[in-house]
C-alpha positions, 0 to 999 in steps of 0.5 A, a space after each residue: 326948842 320951845 316943844 323940848 321945853 314944854 315936854 320936860 315940863 310936862 315930864 317933871 309934872 308927871 313925875 312929881 304926881 307920883 308919892 315919894 316913897 313910889 319914886 324912891 322905890 322905883 329909883 333903887 330898883 332901877 340903880 340895882 338893874 343898872 348895877 346887875 347889868 354892869 356887873 354882868 357885862 363887866 364879868 362877860 368882858 373879863 372872861 372873854 379877855 381872860 380866855 382870849 387866844 390868838 388862834 381863835 376866829 376873829 374879824 381878821 383871822 378865819 379858821 374853821 377851828 373850835 374857838 377856845 374862848 369860853 363864850 364862844 365865837 361871839 367872845 373870841 371876836 369881841 376880846 380880839 377886837 378890844 385887844 387889838 385896839 388898846 391891848 392891856 389897857 382893855 382891863 382899865 374900863 373893865 375895872 371901872 365898870 365893875 365898880 360902878 355896878 357895885 356901887 349901884 347895887 349898894 345904892 351909892 350914887 355916880 355924879 357927873 356921869 358924862 365927866 366920868 365917861 370922858 375921863 374913862 375914855 382918856 385913862 384907857 388911851 393914856 394907859 395904852 399909850 404907856 403900855 405900848 413901850 412894852 411887848 408881849 410874846 402874843 403881841 407886837 405891842 402891849 398897848 394895841 393899835 392905839 397905843 403903837 399909833 400914838 407911840 410911833 407919832 410921838 417918836 416922829 415928832 419928838 425922837 426916841 429919847 423924849 417919846 418914852 418920857 411922854 408916854 410914861 407921863 401919859 401913864 400917870 395921867 391915865 392912873 389920876 383920871 382912872 382914880 377919879 373916874 371910879 369915885 371910891 374913897 378909902 372911907 368907902 372902902 373901909 365901911 364897905 369891907 364888913 359887909 363884903 366879908 359877911 356876904 362871903 361867909 354866908 355864901 360859903 356857909 351856905 355852900 358848905 354841905 355842897 362842897 363836902 358832898 362833891 369832895 366825897 363823890 370825887 374822893 370815892 371815884 378816884 379810889 375806884 379808878 386807881 385801884 386796878 392800876 395799883 394791883 397791876 403795877 404790884 403784879 408788874 413789879 413781881 414780874 419785871 419793871 414796866 416801862 412808861 412810853 413818853 407821850 409828845 403832846 402839847 401838856 407833856 412837852 416840858 418832860 420831853 425837853 427835860 428828858 431829852 437834855 441840853 443837846 442837839 437833835 439826836 435819837 431818843 432812848 425810848 420809842 416815842 408813841 406814834 403821833 396823829 399826823 405823820 411829818 414827811 420827812 425828806 432824807 437826802 443822800 449825804 454823800 456827794 456824787 463821786 467819780 471813782 478815784 480809780 477811773 480818774 485819779 488826777 483829775 485830768 479835766 484839761 488835757 496838757 502834756 507838760 503839766 500835771 494836775 495834782 492828784 486827789 491823793 494828796 488830800 485827805 479822804 472823807 471817813 467812811 461814816 460820820 456822825 449819827 443816822 437821825 431816825 424819822 421818829 427822832 426828827 418827828 419828835 423834835 418837830 412836835 417839840 418845836 411846834 409846842 415851842 412856837 405856840 408858847 410864843 404865840 406863833 400858830 403853824 404846823 411843821 410840814 417837812 423836815 430836812 436833815 443835813 450834815 451839820 443842821 436841820 432845817 424844819 419848814 413851818 408853815 405859819 397860819 394865816 395872819 402870822 408875820 414873818 418878822 415875828 418868827 425871825 425875831 424869835 430866833 434867840 428864844 427858839 434856841 434857848 428853848 430847844 436847847 440849842 447853840 443857836 437857831 437861824 430862822 429865814 423865809 424859803 424863796 418861793 414857798 409859803 414856809 419859813 425855815 427854821 434851822 437847828 444844829 445837829 448833835 454831832 455835825 459832819 465835816 465836809 472835806 475838800 477831796 469829796 468835793 473835788 472827786 464828785 460828778 458835779 465837780 467834773 461835769 460842770 462846764 465852769 471856767 473857775 470852778 469853786 467848791 464851796 461846800 455842801 448845803 443843808 441838804 447834803 449836796 455840793 455846791 459848785 459855782 463858777 467864779 467867772 460868772 460871779 464875776 467877783 467875790 466878797 467874803 467876810 468873817 470873824 476870827 475863828 469862823 473859817 474864813 481863811 480855810 475857805 479862801 484855801 479851798 477856793 484857791 485849791 479848787 483852781 489849782 486842782 482844775 486850771 493849769 498855770 497857762 490858763 490861770 495866773 494868780 496874784 495873792 495879797 496877803 497883808 497879814 503875812 500868815 494865810 497865803 504865804 504858803 503858795 509863794 513859788 507855785 507856777 500860777 503866780 504872776 508875782 511873789 505873794 504881796 505882803 506890803 500894803 503899799 505894794 498891794 496898792 501898786 499891784 492893783 493898779 497894774 491889774 487895772 493897766 492889764 485890763 485896759 490893754 486886754 481891752 485894746 487887744 481884743 478891740 483889734 480882733 473885734 471880739 467882746 470877751 476873753 472866750 471869744 479872743 482865746 478861740 481866735 488865737 486857738 484857731 490861728 495856732 491850729 492853722 499855723 497862721 498869724 492874727 491880722 486885721 486891716 487898718 487905715 494908714 492914710 490917703 493916696 496923694 494922687 486919688 484921695 482914696 483911703 490906703 489900708 494895710 494889714 497889721 499882723 498880730 502874734 496869737 497869745 492866748 490870755 490866761 484868766 487872772 484871779 486876785 486874792 486879797 485876804 484882808 481889806 481892812 489892812 489895805 483901806 487903812 493905807 490907801 483907802 481911796 486908791 484901793 476903792 478906785 481900784 477895786 471899783 474899776 476892776 469890779 465894773 469892767 474886769 469880767 470880760 477881760 478874765 480878770 476876777 477878784 476874791 476879796 476878804 476881810 474879818 472886819 465887815 464895817 462900812 469903812 472897809 465894805 463901802 457902798 461902792 464896793 458893795 454895789 460891784 460885788 453882787 456875790 458875797 459869802 458871810 461866815 460867822 460875825 459877831 453881830 447883826 449889824 455885821 451880818 446887814 453890812 455884808 448881806 443886807 439882812 440879819 442871820 449870819 451872826 446865828 452861824 455855827 463858825 467852822 466854815 458855816 456860811 451864808 452864800 449870797 448869789 447876784 439875785 440876792 437869794 441867801 443859801 446856807 453852805 457848809 464849807 469844806 475842810 482842808 488842813 495846813 498839811 494838805 495845802 503844803 503837800 499840794 504846794 509841794 506837788 506844784 512846785 515840782 512842776 515848774 518855777 513861776 514866771 514873775 512880772 516885776 513891773 507888777 510890784 514896781 511903782 510906775 513913773 506917773 505914780 498911777 494917777 491917770 488910772 482912776 481919773 485923778 490926773 490929767 491927759 497924758 502929755 509931755 513932762 516939759 509941758 506939765 513942768 512949764 505949766 507948774 513953773 508959771 503958776 509958782 511965778 504968778 501966784 508966789 506959792 510953792 508947795 506940793 499940795 498947792 500944785 497938786 490942786 492947781 494941775 489936778 495931778 497925784 501927790 507924787 508927781 506934784 512933789 517931783 515937780 517942786 523937787 525939780 524946781 528946787 534942783 533948777 534954783 526956781 524955788 528955795 529949799 524948804 525952811 523950818 516951818 516947810 515953806 519955800 520961797 519963789 526965787 523968780 518973778 512972773 514969767 516975761 516980767 522983766 529981770 527975773 523972767 525965767 
């Protein structure tokens, strides 16, 4: 400490020896040198920031491309580091540094430099905090990493409502700190203004001869260059008009967009100039693999002498030529335009492949290193607007380092059900319950087995093609399986869509339109599932395929099915006694339950429907029972977590919002679909595939139904829609074990007599039974005089005492 004090005093004494004019001269020159350095640093930083590009090399982005920054690689790295740190707040310290340099040049002092440096730091951080509320096309947040961290921490601490207010207050404080950090008053600006004006005028007057000379040189050179083209233009006008070819580069993208017009992907009117990079075009065959109608006119996949499958002639044939053939040049042109659109939003990458399809064309974008997929996916609406398309869907292609951008074609191709049913894929697919879902974006037929799904959940808004999709799935089953191999239970609370199938031989009951009867029908399906499991357990088989195989062998050998069971023990020897139990070999058909509107059922009996659907979804696959449920309101109260967990296979047609898309699929994208059968198919593994569903008209459905009715009458089961005696409470674990009714009635009497309370809800809660059974017990007590009738308030009086209590014993 003493050494520092002695050195300071020695230095002060040495400076005091220097004459005052010399000290002032050295101080002025030092301030001017420091001002020049500050202005140079401010100018260098401003140029680096102004010419910053996300495509330039940086510390987190390595590339061999030449930097676009005017200051080269050093400027690109410095600008990227500053912008990534504080975002647009970087302009604040640059401005303050320029002000300080100007003050030093004009010999104005800067007091309390240390405090002002702290003020600059605080102003920069506060401005970055406020700027984080906004976003730019090239940055996820305008405040950089510092602003994002502060905003995230504030939101986590105070919430989404208070955090923006705090950020704006921090921005206001940053403005005040910045004003104090650069000591510039109004009087100083007024005094400096004449000096700046005189300086600019003097520079302009001295540079005037140079600018005039440069202007004359450019005018002369331009005249010399334009003269040959004018002569050639006059000669061409005299002979024929010369057509200019468009150039599809980045600078002329706006001209190309204007010439193309607000339509989808279509061929250009003029031949474009060849690009330097040739895009690889994948041209799949649009037509699916079809079997000749003459060779297989009725699609007899399963032989049956007594039943004739409906012929394909009942369905409308596809047009020989649909839509327009998109040329490779047009696809390349749109790929280059799309690259330009992505560059406008700061997305670097390359379109490496184009896959044209019947409805949409997918452009595979290979993003540059460091580009997040979420940034590209979030630009779906902006891409659609910039490409003049109705909508655009952006999703990651599984298993590849590309992002698929799907844009609709100018004229979509209609997919017909007959084309899919006549395809070799549908004929050769080894499926039990084959469903013709449609074509994918490359034009290939999509055939899936309902038995492997094993259940299907469908959602879609009105007009999205959901009802047509359900019709095509039902017709796919009717065209493949006779009534003895597939039975249907159709539940249509809307009473509009499925009523046309009433009377076909595949039905187990008439089309159920009453929501209450629909609940009863689902309970019957649960009981049927349990009965099938008991029957299969007797034969020692695990699924319906094994059971039907055993039955087919027994019928072929003309013998009965039998199993050995233990009936008791020999009273003399004590050894077990076994007997052979014979069973009639009756095959089990598949049962497909189709529910057209889940929302209506959930409104009537939500818990019962959810319990039945959950149990069927968990256990019904091995019993050969499968469900197809649909709804046009995919909200969380309709598609509950329990239902979603048991339906791994889902289809979403067009929905109204991202929230509905996330509800049915777990991610957004369904809101960007085109409607009219355009769907997203999610298999069990979670992979999503875009499929264009086939079209079938009401007239075609009526013709197929008319043909099926001619094959025979349905054999309805009345117990499907008849309420069981126990109300079905025991199906879902809400009732007690099956026992005698008198035993349960005695328990109810004991409870009423002991607690002096007689109500349906009280008995239901005490005995843990269903409401219907509890109401029947109370009514029986009233008939036998144990309780009185309900008064005006709904209360009953207990007319007996406790059991065994004396005079009032029952």
